[in-house]
C-alpha atoms as one frame of an Amber mdcrd trajectory, in Angstrom:
protein
 114.928 123.210  77.141 114.289 119.545  77.910 113.422 118.284  81.397 112.243
 114.930  82.668 108.922 114.677  84.431 108.939 113.795  88.096 107.724 110.260
  87.414 110.862 109.672  85.349 113.216 110.463  88.245 113.071 106.879  89.418
 111.663 107.706  92.875 108.421 106.770  94.587 106.345 109.902  95.231 102.808
 108.725  96.052 100.530 111.771  95.991 103.500 114.133  96.050 107.260 114.387
  96.430 108.249 114.923 100.071 111.644 116.340 101.028 111.966 116.724 104.792
 114.600 117.197 107.439 116.280 119.826 109.599 117.241 123.269 108.377 120.817
 122.423 109.365 122.652 119.232 110.202 123.802 119.748 113.792 124.916 116.302
 114.943 124.882 112.709 113.768 122.330 111.826 116.430 119.998 114.617 115.301
 120.150 113.451 111.674 119.521 109.818 112.622 116.593 110.785 114.878 114.839
 112.613 112.047 115.630 109.914 109.479 114.255 107.152 111.688 111.081 109.144
 112.344 110.511 109.783 108.633 111.513 106.420 107.180 108.639 104.530 105.540
 106.265 107.434 106.297 105.967 108.927 102.813 109.136 111.010 102.659 111.473
 110.294  99.749 114.407 112.574 100.559 116.033 113.468 103.866 117.204 117.078
 103.626 119.726 118.949 105.770 121.739 122.095 105.178 125.499 121.667 105.534
 126.754 125.033 104.323 124.536 127.837 105.606 124.804 131.280 103.947 124.106
 133.444 106.986 123.518 137.159 106.623 126.114 138.073 109.258 129.339 136.275
 110.278 129.576 134.669 113.671 126.258 132.823 113.542 126.012 129.083 112.907
 127.162 128.497 109.320 126.775 124.729 109.169 128.941 121.701 109.913 130.215
 121.382 106.350 131.771 118.145 105.138 131.210 116.298 108.416 127.483 116.310
 107.772 127.816 114.311 104.558 128.965 111.259 106.526 125.967 111.633 108.850
 123.545 111.819 105.926 125.238 108.828 104.316 124.781 106.757 107.477 121.121
 107.803 107.714 120.595 106.693 104.132 122.232 103.316 104.763 120.172 102.716
 107.888 116.742 103.941 106.715 116.750 103.763 102.920 115.857 107.447 102.592
 117.586 109.316  99.791 119.633 112.321 100.909 119.634 115.942  99.745 121.422
 119.185 100.581 121.992 122.708  99.274 125.045 123.591  97.191 126.364 127.102
  96.681 129.900 126.552  95.360 131.573 124.047  93.012 133.479 122.596  95.990
 130.120 121.729  97.584 129.116 119.901  94.406 132.384 117.940  94.334 131.939
 116.834  97.946 128.306 115.820  97.376 129.195 113.786  94.301 131.926 111.968
  96.218 129.352 110.881  98.806 126.740 110.047  96.173 124.192 112.590  97.386
 120.876 111.823  95.664 119.583 115.377  95.124 120.922 118.903  95.477 119.232
 122.254  95.428 120.389 125.788  94.729 119.309 128.392  97.283 117.546 131.679
  96.640 120.612 133.834  97.262 122.638 131.792  94.789 119.881 131.829  92.145
 120.101 135.617  92.196 123.702 135.500  90.896 124.072 134.116  87.317 127.846
 133.772  87.781 127.345 131.464  90.768 124.689 129.441  88.960 126.934 129.003
  85.934 129.796 127.803  88.145 127.475 125.221  89.702 126.174 124.177  86.276
 129.752 123.588  85.122 130.496 121.515  88.243 127.313 119.445  87.799 127.852
 118.823  84.093 127.455 115.153  83.239 125.585 114.308  86.457 122.290 112.430
  86.485 120.947 113.537  89.866 117.925 115.822  90.331 118.780 119.495  90.802
 116.181 121.868  92.230 116.369 125.650  91.967 114.779 127.970  94.497 113.253
 131.198  93.220 115.392 134.336  93.606 114.775 136.630  96.581 112.904 139.143
  94.406 109.969 138.612  92.041 111.980 137.950  88.888 110.675 134.945  86.955
 113.206 135.597  84.185 116.099 135.176  86.633 114.559 131.913  87.858 114.176
 130.604  84.314 117.706 131.718  83.464 119.148 129.620  86.285 117.223 126.564
  85.090 118.373 127.173  81.515 122.027 127.307  82.585 121.642 123.894  84.215
 119.791 122.503  81.206 122.534 123.785  78.905 125.008 121.772  81.010 123.097
 118.624  80.067 121.082 118.231  83.270 117.615 116.787  82.624 116.254 116.081
  86.099 115.449 119.663  86.993 112.811 121.105  89.289 111.882 124.391  90.931
 111.243 125.302  94.555 109.004 128.212  95.507 110.125 129.659  98.855 108.483
 133.070  98.696 110.103 136.462  98.127 111.473 139.084 100.483 109.324 142.124
 101.160 109.636 145.368 103.104 105.953 145.229 104.034 104.734 143.980 107.391
 103.468 140.423 106.880 102.386 137.393 108.864 104.800 135.322 106.807 108.579
 135.567 106.705 108.561 135.775 102.909 105.644 136.788 100.731 104.003 133.761
  99.053 104.057 135.365  95.610 102.055 132.586  93.939 101.999 134.356  90.581
 105.713 133.528  90.198 105.414 129.719  90.263 102.135 129.892  88.330 103.895
 131.798  85.560 106.839 129.388  85.634 104.461 126.414  85.388 102.795 128.055
  82.393 106.098 128.571  80.611 107.652 125.231  81.625 104.717 122.813  82.102
 106.896 119.684  82.455 108.995 121.172  85.257 108.248 119.707  88.734 107.235
 122.477  91.144 107.960 122.058  94.858 106.803 124.375  97.642 108.975 125.291
 100.636 106.346 126.447 103.167 108.958 126.620 105.944 110.761 129.571 104.372
 107.570 131.208 103.180 106.025 131.124 106.663 108.898 131.527 109.080 106.488
 130.304 111.780 105.591 126.661 112.235 101.911 127.381 112.949 101.415 128.884
 109.483 102.972 126.006 107.532  99.926 123.686 107.130  97.807 126.398 105.484
 100.531 127.349 102.992 101.229 123.680 102.250  97.547 123.189 101.439  97.557
 126.266  99.182 100.425 124.696  97.261  98.440 121.477  96.831  95.426 123.505
  95.657  97.694 125.051  93.007  98.780 121.580  91.815 102.334 121.696  93.145
 104.205 118.402  92.802 105.540 118.262  96.338 106.836 119.927  99.482 110.190
 120.662 101.090 109.613 121.055 104.831 112.048 121.656 107.671 111.677 118.964
 110.357 113.699 118.850 113.586 113.482 116.432 116.551 113.490 119.424 118.948
 112.829 122.707 117.092 113.251 124.831 120.220 116.932 123.841 120.386 117.661
 124.228 116.666 120.793 126.197 115.792 119.093 127.874 112.811 115.513 128.838
 111.903 114.066 127.309 115.065 110.692 129.049 114.690 109.863 127.492 111.321
 110.701 123.837 111.960 108.160 121.119 112.731 108.613 118.045 114.861 108.397
 114.772 112.909 105.045 114.002 114.540 103.447 117.319 113.561 104.923 117.063
 110.071 103.423 113.616 109.514 100.054 114.768 110.863 100.101 117.703 108.447
 100.941 115.485 105.472  98.148 113.056 106.366  95.619 115.917 106.544  96.496
 117.473 103.177  93.866 117.382 100.444  94.989 116.628  96.898  92.591 118.261
  94.410  92.496 117.296  90.747  92.569 119.607  87.751  89.302 118.158  86.443
  86.163 116.900  88.166  84.546 113.588  87.345  80.923 114.647  87.880  78.895
 115.398  84.711  76.691 118.014  86.420  79.786 119.766  87.786  81.455 119.850
  84.370  78.276 121.185  82.718  77.897 124.010  85.224  81.609 124.857  85.031
  81.324 125.044  81.255  78.420 127.485  81.543  80.278 129.686  84.004  83.427
 129.643  81.867  81.425 130.819  78.877  80.223 133.785  80.922  83.770 134.592
  82.038  85.022 134.346  78.436  82.306 136.739  77.292  83.123 139.223  80.043
  86.851 139.024  79.246  86.104 139.789  75.611  84.070 142.842  76.588  86.776
 143.960  79.025  89.431 143.803  76.301  87.237 145.784  73.912  86.696 148.457
  76.570  90.407 148.558  77.381  91.203 149.089  73.699  88.737 151.998  73.607
  90.231 153.412  76.803  93.709 153.383  75.284  92.491 155.152  72.153  91.186
 157.961  74.371  94.435 158.011  76.324  96.438 158.400  73.112  94.286 161.359
  72.064  94.875 162.915  75.463  98.615 162.506  74.912  98.423 164.338  71.599
  96.499 167.227  73.198  98.999 167.448  76.062 101.880 167.609  73.603 100.199
 170.408  71.662  99.743 172.462  74.839 103.137 171.527  76.355 101.401 169.833
  79.284 103.269 167.138  81.203 102.474 163.492  80.557 102.453 162.688  84.264
  99.831 164.578  86.262 100.444 163.603  89.920  97.399 165.308  91.417  95.052
 163.824  88.814  96.624 160.389  89.304  96.116 160.516  93.083  92.508 161.549
  92.541  91.938 158.642  90.126  93.421 156.108  92.535  91.338 157.362  95.453
  88.097 157.392  93.474  88.650 153.965  91.914  89.555 152.383  95.246  86.446
 153.866  96.877  84.239 152.698  94.020  85.853 149.266  94.084  85.220 148.966
  97.824  81.504 149.576  97.233  81.576 146.710  94.721  83.325 144.384  97.164
  86.734 144.555  95.474  89.873 144.642  97.670  91.774 147.927  97.478  95.100
 146.234  96.659  93.452 144.444  93.717  91.993 147.689  92.362  95.286 149.475
  92.964  97.201 146.794  91.017  94.834 147.071  88.038  94.973 150.872  88.006
  98.773 150.902  88.306  99.029 148.597  85.274  96.608 150.748  83.279  98.469
 153.902  84.275 101.833 152.512  83.164 100.392 151.677  79.738  98.698 155.087
  79.543 102.007 156.843  80.253 103.733 154.747  77.585 101.077 155.540  74.982
 101.031 159.248  75.759 104.810 159.437  75.447 104.485 157.571  72.147 101.858
 160.088  70.983 104.313 162.936  71.667 106.762 161.420  69.197 104.260 161.110
  66.317
């Protein structure tokens, strides 16, 4: 899969790519207000949703084609490039007719390979950037698959947007900021620009600056932020939109760390600490290999005695004891639980394998 780096998109990004604007286009005046406030302030793209995939019918579902003319006027007046979400081939056709500068595919659409393929076919031969939001669930493969479908259609200016994932757990944020997803995608596709959408992750405007900074700390290439001239009157996602003034203040306050430090003493100490971590990792892997050898022997013994592979009471006891021990060592219970769950899954697999030998 071949993609162009962000610097090859032919846009000025400064420290990062900034895509900002209201969740939904509501009126021409609203679009022009935001565009005028953002022009020459670091933003490259003015964003606005025109077709809104609402969960239930009857709520505001966007202004549709009318909004393209408003975005076009804002572009002519301010020089900002314009961007919107597409979910159907007809959306793509309309955007291409108006010369929209960038489109993105939403999380609900990314989840459906048929929809993504239809969009890829409609976009074939285009030279505009196309960004893909992560699917609603933690499925990196589905995310990559959507990007591959677009790449197979000949699109080179591709990027990804991390907007968090849905969760049934009670959280401060609207969507869980599952950072391991974009980190894994960046590992597998290092040339792919990665954009963070803190508005959809947070769901609350007060939380956005902290999440935006986390994205910068993880070397994201830019942000997509919802900005509205009067968030309290917004027709969609009012709670997560910033005013232009607060948005610009947030951007100005962001720190932009580098992957490497320039201080010799820092680099020397980091090298020493990394050597220690490497040594510990090696010892951990050796111990894990020994643990799995013991687990396999246990599986053989269970098979000989017709004892079940899964032992629920023993497993509950292990989890409780490990979490208590981890707490004494200053380790968070969810971290210990995640490690033990992974080890248990591999233990079950090996013991089932031992039954077949």
